[in-house]
C-alpha positions as MATLAB code, in Angstrom:
seq = 'RGLDNAVRSQLMSGSCKNKPGTVDGKPQQTWTKVQYVWKLE';
ca = [
       0.197   -0.041   -0.215;
       2.669    2.268    0.869;
       4.434    1.900   -2.046;
       1.278    2.993   -4.362;
       0.589    6.080   -2.741;
       4.022    6.788   -3.593;
       3.500    5.981   -6.630;
       0.290    8.151   -6.972;
       1.861   11.109   -5.088;
       4.393   11.424   -8.020;
       2.769   11.194  -10.484;
       0.221   13.553   -9.603;
       2.444   16.571   -8.493;
       4.063   16.700  -11.105;
       7.060   14.965  -11.900;
       6.216   13.316  -14.689;
       5.541   15.755  -17.423;
       4.356   15.043  -20.835;
       2.952   17.187  -23.940;
      -0.101   15.924  -25.939;
      -0.286   14.338  -28.817;
      -1.204   17.634  -31.904;
      -3.285   17.405  -35.033;
      -2.698   20.403  -37.336;
      -1.609   22.507  -34.442;
      -4.601   21.252  -31.994;
      -4.754   18.693  -28.914;
      -5.598   14.684  -29.906;
      -6.308   12.268  -27.518;
      -4.014    9.990  -27.952;
      -1.942    6.317  -26.167;
       1.295    5.268  -26.254;
       3.405    2.841  -24.054;
       5.304    4.515  -21.351;
       7.739    1.574  -19.208;
       8.165    3.344  -15.293;
      11.466    2.414  -13.082;
      11.077    2.488   -9.657;
      13.692    1.484   -6.876;
      13.320    1.374   -3.891;
      15.926    2.934   -1.868;
];
């Protein structure tokens, strides 16, 4: 549960940023796979 909460916190904090896909300069919904690597220290 602690790891789940830490992941949610990092994803919501803005430390994971992306730029939306565009078509003719307008943002469009797109899908992509993203691989995250987590380290426990």
